[in-house]
ROMAR-776151 format. One record per residue (C-alpha): x, y, z; residue number from 1; chain; residue in one letter. Coordinates in Angstrom, 1 decimal. Example, Ala and Ser with C-alpha at 12.3 -4.5 7.8 and 13.67 -1.06 7.14 Angstrom:
BEGIN
<node c1="12.3" c2="-4.5" c3="7.8" num="1" cadena="A" residuo="A"/>
<node c1="13.7" c2="-1.1" c3="7.1" num="2" cadena="A" residuo="S"/>
END
This chain:
BEGIN
<node c1="89.7" c2="81.0" c3="84.4" num="1" cadena="A" residuo="E"/>
<node c1="87.4" c2="78.7" c3="86.3" num="2" cadena="A" residuo="N"/>
<node c1="86.1" c2="80.7" c3="89.4" num="3" cadena="A" residuo="G"/>
<node c1="87.2" c2="84.1" c3="88.2" num="4" cadena="A" residuo="D"/>
<node c1="85.2" c2="87.2" c3="89.0" num="5" cadena="A" residuo="W"/>
<node c1="84.5" c2="90.0" c3="86.6" num="6" cadena="A" residuo="L"/>
<node c1="83.3" c2="93.4" c3="87.6" num="7" cadena="A" residuo="G"/>
<node c1="84.0" c2="93.1" c3="91.3" num="8" cadena="A" residuo="E"/>
<node c1="85.2" c2="96.8" c3="91.5" num="9" cadena="A" residuo="I"/>
<node c1="81.8" c2="97.9" c3="90.4" num="10" cadena="A" residuo="S"/>
<node c1="80.2" c2="96.2" c3="93.3" num="11" cadena="A" residuo="I"/>
<node c1="81.8" c2="98.7" c3="95.6" num="12" cadena="A" residuo="F"/>
<node c1="82.1" c2="101.9" c3="93.6" num="13" cadena="A" residuo="D"/>
<node c1="78.9" c2="101.6" c3="91.5" num="14" cadena="A" residuo="G"/>
<node c1="80.8" c2="102.7" c3="88.3" num="15" cadena="A" residuo="L"/>
<node c1="80.9" c2="100.8" c3="85.0" num="16" cadena="A" residuo="P"/>
<node c1="83.1" c2="97.7" c3="84.8" num="17" cadena="A" residuo="R"/>
<node c1="86.7" c2="98.2" c3="83.8" num="18" cadena="A" residuo="L"/>
<node c1="87.0" c2="94.9" c3="81.9" num="19" cadena="A" residuo="T"/>
<node c1="85.1" c2="92.5" c3="79.9" num="20" cadena="A" residuo="D"/>
<node c1="85.7" c2="88.9" c3="78.8" num="21" cadena="A" residuo="A"/>
<node c1="85.4" c2="86.7" c3="75.8" num="22" cadena="A" residuo="V"/>
<node c1="84.8" c2="82.9" c3="76.2" num="23" cadena="A" residuo="A"/>
<node c1="87.1" c2="80.7" c3="74.2" num="24" cadena="A" residuo="C"/>
<node c1="85.0" c2="77.6" c3="74.7" num="25" cadena="A" residuo="G"/>
<node c1="82.1" c2="76.3" c3="76.7" num="26" cadena="A" residuo="E"/>
<node c1="81.6" c2="78.0" c3="79.9" num="27" cadena="A" residuo="C"/>
<node c1="79.0" c2="78.7" c3="82.6" num="28" cadena="A" residuo="Q"/>
<node c1="78.5" c2="82.3" c3="83.8" num="29" cadena="A" residuo="V"/>
<node c1="76.7" c2="83.3" c3="87.0" num="30" cadena="A" residuo="L"/>
<node c1="75.5" c2="86.8" c3="87.1" num="31" cadena="A" residuo="V"/>
<node c1="74.9" c2="88.2" c3="90.6" num="32" cadena="A" residuo="V"/>
<node c1="73.3" c2="91.6" c3="90.7" num="33" cadena="A" residuo="P"/>
<node c1="75.2" c2="94.3" c3="92.6" num="34" cadena="A" residuo="R"/>
<node c1="72.4" c2="94.9" c3="95.0" num="35" cadena="A" residuo="Q"/>
<node c1="72.3" c2="91.2" c3="96.0" num="36" cadena="A" residuo="A"/>
<node c1="75.9" c2="91.2" c3="96.9" num="37" cadena="A" residuo="I"/>
<node c1="75.6" c2="94.5" c3="98.8" num="38" cadena="A" residuo="Q"/>
<node c1="72.6" c2="93.1" c3="100.8" num="39" cadena="A" residuo="D"/>
<node c1="74.6" c2="89.9" c3="101.6" num="40" cadena="A" residuo="L"/>
<node c1="77.6" c2="92.0" c3="102.8" num="41" cadena="A" residuo="L"/>
<node c1="75.3" c2="94.1" c3="104.9" num="42" cadena="A" residuo="A"/>
<node c1="74.0" c2="91.0" c3="106.6" num="43" cadena="A" residuo="R"/>
<node c1="77.4" c2="89.3" c3="106.9" num="44" cadena="A" residuo="Q"/>
<node c1="80.2" c2="91.9" c3="107.0" num="45" cadena="A" residuo="P"/>
<node c1="82.8" c2="89.1" c3="107.6" num="46" cadena="A" residuo="E"/>
<node c1="82.4" c2="88.3" c3="103.9" num="47" cadena="A" residuo="L"/>
<node c1="84.2" c2="91.6" c3="103.0" num="48" cadena="A" residuo="Y"/>
<node c1="87.6" c2="89.9" c3="103.6" num="49" cadena="A" residuo="A"/>
<node c1="87.4" c2="87.5" c3="100.6" num="50" cadena="A" residuo="P"/>
<node c1="86.4" c2="90.4" c3="98.4" num="51" cadena="A" residuo="F"/>
<node c1="89.4" c2="92.4" c3="99.6" num="52" cadena="A" residuo="V"/>
<node c1="91.6" c2="89.4" c3="98.8" num="53" cadena="A" residuo="Q"/>
<node c1="90.2" c2="89.2" c3="95.3" num="54" cadena="A" residuo="I"/>
<node c1="90.7" c2="92.9" c3="94.8" num="55" cadena="A" residuo="L"/>
<node c1="94.3" c2="92.8" c3="96.1" num="56" cadena="A" residuo="C"/>
<node c1="95.2" c2="89.8" c3="93.9" num="57" cadena="A" residuo="R"/>
<node c1="93.9" c2="91.7" c3="90.8" num="58" cadena="A" residuo="K"/>
<node c1="95.7" c2="94.9" c3="91.8" num="59" cadena="A" residuo="L"/>
<node c1="98.9" c2="93.0" c3="92.2" num="60" cadena="A" residuo="R"/>
<node c1="98.5" c2="91.4" c3="88.8" num="61" cadena="A" residuo="M"/>
<node c1="97.8" c2="94.8" c3="87.2" num="62" cadena="A" residuo="A"/>
<node c1="100.8" c2="96.4" c3="88.9" num="63" cadena="A" residuo="M"/>
<node c1="103.1" c2="93.5" c3="87.9" num="64" cadena="A" residuo="E"/>
<node c1="101.8" c2="93.8" c3="84.3" num="65" cadena="A" residuo="G"/>
<node c1="102.4" c2="97.5" c3="84.2" num="66" cadena="A" residuo="M"/>
<node c1="105.9" c2="97.0" c3="85.7" num="67" cadena="A" residuo="S"/>
<node c1="106.7" c2="94.3" c3="83.2" num="68" cadena="A" residuo="D"/>
<node c1="105.5" c2="96.5" c3="80.3" num="69" cadena="A" residuo="L"/>
<node c1="107.7" c2="99.4" c3="81.4" num="70" cadena="A" residuo="M"/>
<node c1="110.8" c2="97.4" c3="82.5" num="71" cadena="A" residuo="L"/>
<node c1="111.1" c2="94.1" c3="80.6" num="72" cadena="A" residuo="L"/>
<node c1="111.9" c2="93.7" c3="77.0" num="73" cadena="A" residuo="P"/>
<node c1="109.4" c2="91.9" c3="74.9" num="74" cadena="A" residuo="L"/>
<node c1="111.3" c2="88.6" c3="74.9" num="75" cadena="A" residuo="S"/>
<node c1="111.2" c2="88.4" c3="78.7" num="76" cadena="A" residuo="Q"/>
<node c1="107.5" c2="89.5" c3="78.8" num="77" cadena="A" residuo="R"/>
<node c1="106.7" c2="86.8" c3="76.2" num="78" cadena="A" residuo="L"/>
<node c1="108.6" c2="84.1" c3="78.1" num="79" cadena="A" residuo="A"/>
<node c1="106.8" c2="85.1" c3="81.3" num="80" cadena="A" residuo="K"/>
<node c1="103.4" c2="84.9" c3="79.6" num="81" cadena="A" residuo="R"/>
<node c1="104.3" c2="81.5" c3="78.0" num="82" cadena="A" residuo="L"/>
<node c1="105.2" c2="80.0" c3="81.4" num="83" cadena="A" residuo="L"/>
<node c1="102.0" c2="81.4" c3="83.0" num="84" cadena="A" residuo="A"/>
<node c1="100.0" c2="79.8" c3="80.1" num="85" cadena="A" residuo="L"/>
<node c1="101.9" c2="76.5" c3="80.6" num="86" cadena="A" residuo="A"/>
<node c1="101.0" c2="76.6" c3="84.3" num="87" cadena="A" residuo="D"/>
<node c1="97.4" c2="77.3" c3="83.6" num="88" cadena="A" residuo="D"/>
<node c1="96.8" c2="75.3" c3="80.4" num="89" cadena="A" residuo="Y"/>
<node c1="99.8" c2="73.0" c3="80.1" num="90" cadena="A" residuo="G"/>
<node c1="99.6" c2="69.3" c3="79.3" num="91" cadena="A" residuo="R"/>
<node c1="102.4" c2="66.9" c3="79.0" num="92" cadena="A" residuo="P"/>
<node c1="103.9" c2="66.5" c3="75.5" num="93" cadena="A" residuo="H"/>
<node c1="106.8" c2="64.4" c3="74.3" num="94" cadena="A" residuo="E"/>
<node c1="108.8" c2="67.6" c3="73.8" num="95" cadena="A" residuo="H"/>
<node c1="107.8" c2="69.4" c3="77.0" num="96" cadena="A" residuo="G"/>
<node c1="104.6" c2="71.1" c3="78.0" num="97" cadena="A" residuo="I"/>
<node c1="102.0" c2="71.9" c3="75.4" num="98" cadena="A" residuo="E"/>
<node c1="99.9" c2="75.0" c3="76.0" num="99" cadena="A" residuo="I"/>
<node c1="96.4" c2="73.5" c3="75.4" num="100" cadena="A" residuo="D"/>
<node c1="94.8" c2="76.9" c3="74.8" num="101" cadena="A" residuo="F"/>
<node c1="94.2" c2="78.6" c3="71.4" num="102" cadena="A" residuo="H"/>
<node c1="95.6" c2="82.1" c3="71.7" num="103" cadena="A" residuo="L"/>
<node c1="96.2" c2="83.8" c3="68.3" num="104" cadena="A" residuo="P"/>
<node c1="99.5" c2="85.8" c3="68.0" num="105" cadena="A" residuo="Q"/>
<node c1="97.6" c2="89.0" c3="67.5" num="106" cadena="A" residuo="D"/>
<node c1="95.8" c2="88.5" c3="70.9" num="107" cadena="A" residuo="E"/>
<node c1="99.1" c2="87.5" c3="72.5" num="108" cadena="A" residuo="L"/>
<node c1="100.5" c2="90.7" c3="71.1" num="109" cadena="A" residuo="G"/>
<node c1="97.6" c2="92.7" c3="72.7" num="110" cadena="A" residuo="R"/>
<node c1="98.3" c2="91.1" c3="76.0" num="111" cadena="A" residuo="L"/>
<node c1="101.9" c2="92.0" c3="75.8" num="112" cadena="A" residuo="L"/>
<node c1="101.4" c2="95.5" c3="74.5" num="113" cadena="A" residuo="G"/>
<node c1="102.9" c2="94.8" c3="71.0" num="114" cadena="A" residuo="T"/>
<node c1="102.1" c2="93.7" c3="67.5" num="115" cadena="A" residuo="S"/>
<node c1="101.5" c2="90.2" c3="66.1" num="116" cadena="A" residuo="R"/>
<node c1="104.6" c2="90.6" c3="64.0" num="117" cadena="A" residuo="Q"/>
<node c1="106.8" c2="91.3" c3="67.0" num="118" cadena="A" residuo="S"/>
<node c1="105.3" c2="88.3" c3="68.9" num="119" cadena="A" residuo="V"/>
<node c1="106.0" c2="86.1" c3="65.8" num="120" cadena="A" residuo="S"/>
<node c1="109.6" c2="87.3" c3="65.6" num="121" cadena="A" residuo="K"/>
<node c1="110.2" c2="86.7" c3="69.3" num="122" cadena="A" residuo="E"/>
<node c1="108.5" c2="83.3" c3="69.2" num="123" cadena="A" residuo="L"/>
<node c1="110.9" c2="82.3" c3="66.4" num="124" cadena="A" residuo="K"/>
<node c1="113.9" c2="83.5" c3="68.4" num="125" cadena="A" residuo="A"/>
<node c1="112.7" c2="81.4" c3="71.4" num="126" cadena="A" residuo="L"/>
<node c1="112.3" c2="78.4" c3="69.1" num="127" cadena="A" residuo="E"/>
<node c1="115.7" c2="78.9" c3="67.6" num="128" cadena="A" residuo="K"/>
<node c1="117.2" c2="78.8" c3="71.1" num="129" cadena="A" residuo="N"/>
<node c1="115.3" c2="75.5" c3="71.6" num="130" cadena="A" residuo="G"/>
<node c1="113.2" c2="76.9" c3="74.4" num="131" cadena="A" residuo="W"/>
<node c1="109.9" c2="76.5" c3="72.7" num="132" cadena="A" residuo="V"/>
<node c1="108.5" c2="74.4" c3="69.7" num="133" cadena="A" residuo="K"/>
<node c1="106.0" c2="76.0" c3="67.4" num="134" cadena="A" residuo="L"/>
<node c1="103.4" c2="74.1" c3="65.4" num="135" cadena="A" residuo="A"/>
<node c1="100.3" c2="75.4" c3="63.7" num="136" cadena="A" residuo="Y"/>
<node c1="98.2" c2="76.9" c3="66.5" num="137" cadena="A" residuo="G"/>
<node c1="100.3" c2="75.3" c3="69.2" num="138" cadena="A" residuo="R"/>
<node c1="103.2" c2="76.3" c3="71.4" num="139" cadena="A" residuo="I"/>
<node c1="105.2" c2="73.8" c3="73.3" num="140" cadena="A" residuo="I"/>
<node c1="107.4" c2="74.9" c3="76.2" num="141" cadena="A" residuo="V"/>
<node c1="110.4" c2="72.7" c3="75.5" num="142" cadena="A" residuo="A"/>
<node c1="112.8" c2="74.2" c3="78.2" num="143" cadena="A" residuo="D"/>
<node c1="111.1" c2="75.7" c3="81.1" num="144" cadena="A" residuo="R"/>
<node c1="114.3" c2="76.3" c3="83.0" num="145" cadena="A" residuo="E"/>
<node c1="115.8" c2="78.2" c3="80.1" num="146" cadena="A" residuo="A"/>
<node c1="112.7" c2="80.4" c3="79.9" num="147" cadena="A" residuo="L"/>
<node c1="112.8" c2="81.0" c3="83.6" num="148" cadena="A" residuo="T"/>
<node c1="116.5" c2="82.0" c3="83.5" num="149" cadena="A" residuo="A"/>
<node c1="115.8" c2="84.3" c3="80.5" num="150" cadena="A" residuo="H"/>
<node c1="113.1" c2="86.1" c3="82.5" num="151" cadena="A" residuo="I"/>
<node c1="115.4" c2="86.5" c3="85.5" num="152" cadena="A" residuo="E"/>
<node c1="118.4" c2="87.6" c3="83.4" num="153" cadena="A" residuo="A"/>
<node c1="119.2" c2="91.3" c3="83.7" num="154" cadena="A" residuo="P"/>
<node c1="117.6" c2="93.3" c3="81.0" num="155" cadena="A" residuo="S"/>
<node c1="119.3" c2="96.3" c3="79.7" num="156" cadena="A" residuo="G"/>
<node c1="121.4" c2="97.7" c3="76.8" num="157" cadena="A" residuo="P"/>
END
Protein backbone atom coordinates (compact mmCIF):
# COMPACT_ATOMS: atom_id res chain seq x y z
CA UNK A 1 0.00 0.00 0.00
CA UNK A 2 1.00 3.60 -0.45
CA UNK A 3 3.25 4.59 2.45
CA UNK A 4 3.85 1.06 3.71
CA UNK A 5 7.14 0.08 5.28
CA UNK A 6 9.03 -3.11 4.64
CA UNK A 7 11.81 -4.44 6.82
CA UNK A 8 11.23 -2.19 9.83
CA UNK A 9 11.93 -5.00 12.30
CA UNK A 10 15.42 -5.36 10.83
CA UNK A 11 16.13 -1.73 11.66
CA UNK A 12 16.06 -2.64 15.33
CA UNK A 13 17.30 -6.23 15.54
CA UNK A 14 19.78 -6.24 12.63
CA UNK A 15 18.53 -9.63 11.40
CA UNK A 16 17.33 -10.33 7.85
CA UNK A 17 13.90 -9.07 6.83
CA UNK A 18 10.95 -11.39 7.53
CA UNK A 19 8.95 -10.34 4.48
CA UNK A 20 9.32 -9.22 0.93
CA UNK A 21 6.97 -7.61 -1.52
CA UNK A 22 5.99 -7.80 -5.16
CA UNK A 23 4.77 -4.74 -7.05
CA UNK A 24 1.54 -5.26 -8.98
CA UNK A 25 1.86 -2.06 -10.95
CA UNK A 26 3.85 1.12 -11.08
CA UNK A 27 5.38 2.11 -7.79
CA UNK A 28 8.11 4.17 -6.26
CA UNK A 29 10.37 2.62 -3.66
CA UNK A 30 12.54 4.53 -1.25
CA UNK A 31 15.39 2.56 0.28
CA UNK A 32 16.74 3.97 3.52
CA UNK A 33 19.83 2.25 4.90
CA UNK A 34 19.51 0.86 8.42
CA UNK A 35 22.41 2.95 9.67
CA UNK A 36 20.81 6.18 8.42
CA UNK A 37 17.66 5.47 10.43
CA UNK A 38 19.66 4.48 13.51
CA UNK A 39 21.66 7.71 13.25
CA UNK A 40 18.46 9.74 12.93
CA UNK A 41 16.92 8.01 15.97
CA UNK A 42 20.09 8.65 17.99
CA UNK A 43 19.78 12.37 17.21
CA UNK A 44 15.99 12.51 17.64
CA UNK A 45 14.82 9.78 20.04
CA UNK A 46 11.27 11.18 19.98
CA UNK A 47 10.97 9.55 16.54
CA UNK A 48 10.93 6.11 18.17
CA UNK A 49 7.20 6.56 18.93
CA UNK A 50 6.09 6.41 15.27
CA UNK A 51 8.21 3.30 14.75
CA UNK A 52 6.61 1.66 17.76
CA UNK A 53 3.17 2.47 16.31
CA UNK A 54 4.14 0.89 12.97
CA UNK A 55 5.47 -2.23 14.69
CA UNK A 56 2.38 -2.52 16.91
CA UNK A 57 0.03 -2.16 13.92
CA UNK A 58 1.85 -4.90 12.05
CA UNK A 59 1.95 -7.13 15.12
CA UNK A 60 -1.81 -6.70 15.56
CA UNK A 61 -2.39 -7.57 11.91
CA UNK A 62 -0.21 -10.67 12.22
CA UNK A 63 -1.94 -11.81 15.40
CA UNK A 64 -5.38 -11.24 13.88
CA UNK A 65 -4.35 -13.20 10.79
CA UNK A 66 -3.11 -16.11 12.90
CA UNK A 67 -6.28 -16.05 14.96
CA UNK A 68 -8.45 -15.99 11.84
CA UNK A 69 -6.49 -18.89 10.35
CA UNK A 70 -6.97 -20.99 13.48
CA UNK A 71 -10.54 -20.04 14.36
CA UNK A 72 -12.48 -18.99 11.28
CA UNK A 73 -13.66 -21.26 8.50
CA UNK A 74 -12.46 -20.41 5.01
CA UNK A 75 -15.74 -18.80 3.97
CA UNK A 76 -15.46 -16.24 6.78
CA UNK A 77 -11.75 -15.62 6.16
CA UNK A 78 -12.49 -15.06 2.48
CA UNK A 79 -15.39 -12.70 3.23
CA UNK A 80 -13.17 -10.74 5.61
CA UNK A 81 -10.40 -10.46 3.01
CA UNK A 82 -12.84 -9.39 0.29
CA UNK A 83 -14.21 -6.62 2.50
CA UNK A 84 -10.67 -5.44 3.29
CA UNK A 85 -9.83 -5.43 -0.43
CA UNK A 86 -13.04 -3.52 -1.16
CA UNK A 87 -12.06 -0.95 1.48
CA UNK A 88 -8.56 -0.57 0.07
CA UNK A 89 -9.22 -0.95 -3.66
CA UNK A 90 -12.96 -0.59 -4.09
CA UNK A 91 -14.59 1.57 -6.68
CA UNK A 92 -18.30 2.08 -7.22
CA UNK A 93 -19.93 -0.34 -9.63
CA UNK A 94 -23.55 -0.65 -10.72
CA UNK A 95 -23.78 -3.94 -8.77
CA UNK A 96 -21.86 -2.87 -5.66
CA UNK A 97 -18.18 -2.26 -5.05
CA UNK A 98 -15.68 -3.57 -7.59
CA UNK A 99 -12.30 -4.60 -6.21
CA UNK A 100 -10.02 -2.74 -8.60
CA UNK A 101 -6.99 -4.90 -7.93
CA UNK A 102 -5.84 -7.98 -9.80
CA UNK A 103 -5.36 -10.76 -7.28
CA UNK A 104 -5.28 -14.24 -8.82
CA UNK A 105 -7.15 -16.95 -6.93
CA UNK A 106 -3.94 -18.86 -6.24
CA UNK A 107 -2.46 -15.78 -4.55
CA UNK A 108 -5.70 -15.22 -2.63
CA UNK A 109 -5.44 -18.84 -1.54
CA UNK A 110 -1.90 -18.28 -0.25
CA UNK A 111 -3.09 -15.23 1.71
CA UNK A 112 -5.85 -17.33 3.26
CA UNK A 113 -3.76 -20.44 3.89
CA UNK A 114 -5.60 -22.63 1.39
CA UNK A 115 -5.64 -23.74 -2.24
CA UNK A 116 -6.86 -21.95 -5.35
CA UNK A 117 -9.50 -24.66 -5.75
CA UNK A 118 -10.88 -24.03 -2.27
CA UNK A 119 -10.98 -20.28 -2.89
CA UNK A 120 -12.79 -20.85 -6.18
CA UNK A 121 -15.37 -23.07 -4.49
CA UNK A 122 -16.00 -20.52 -1.72
CA UNK A 123 -16.22 -17.62 -4.18
CA UNK A 124 -18.87 -19.53 -6.12
CA UNK A 125 -20.80 -20.15 -2.90
CA UNK A 126 -20.64 -16.43 -2.04
CA UNK A 127 -21.83 -15.65 -5.56
CA UNK A 128 -24.69 -18.14 -5.26
CA UNK A 129 -25.79 -16.32 -2.10
CA UNK A 130 -25.76 -13.04 -4.05
CA UNK A 131 -23.06 -11.53 -1.85
CA UNK A 132 -20.47 -11.17 -4.62
CA UNK A 133 -20.48 -11.14 -8.40
CA UNK A 134 -17.65 -12.77 -10.30
CA UNK A 135 -16.37 -11.81 -13.72
CA UNK A 136 -13.13 -12.73 -15.42
CA UNK A 137 -10.39 -11.31 -13.21
CA UNK A 138 -12.86 -9.21 -11.20
CA UNK A 139 -14.77 -9.51 -7.97
CA UNK A 140 -17.66 -7.22 -7.11
CA UNK A 141 -18.88 -7.03 -3.53
CA UNK A 142 -22.62 -6.96 -4.13
CA UNK A 143 -23.87 -7.17 -0.53
CA UNK A 144 -21.43 -5.75 1.99
CA UNK A 145 -23.88 -6.11 4.89
CA UNK A 146 -24.41 -9.83 4.20
CA UNK A 147 -20.64 -10.44 4.05
CA UNK A 148 -20.20 -8.57 7.33
CA UNK A 149 -22.99 -10.59 8.96
CA UNK A 150 -21.39 -13.78 7.64
CA UNK A 151 -18.05 -12.87 9.23
CA UNK A 152 -19.73 -12.10 12.55
CA UNK A 153 -21.87 -15.26 12.55
CA UNK A 154 -20.80 -17.91 15.03
CA UNK A 155 -18.53 -20.45 13.40
CA UNK A 156 -18.68 -23.99 14.52
CA UNK A 157 -20.01 -27.41 13.71
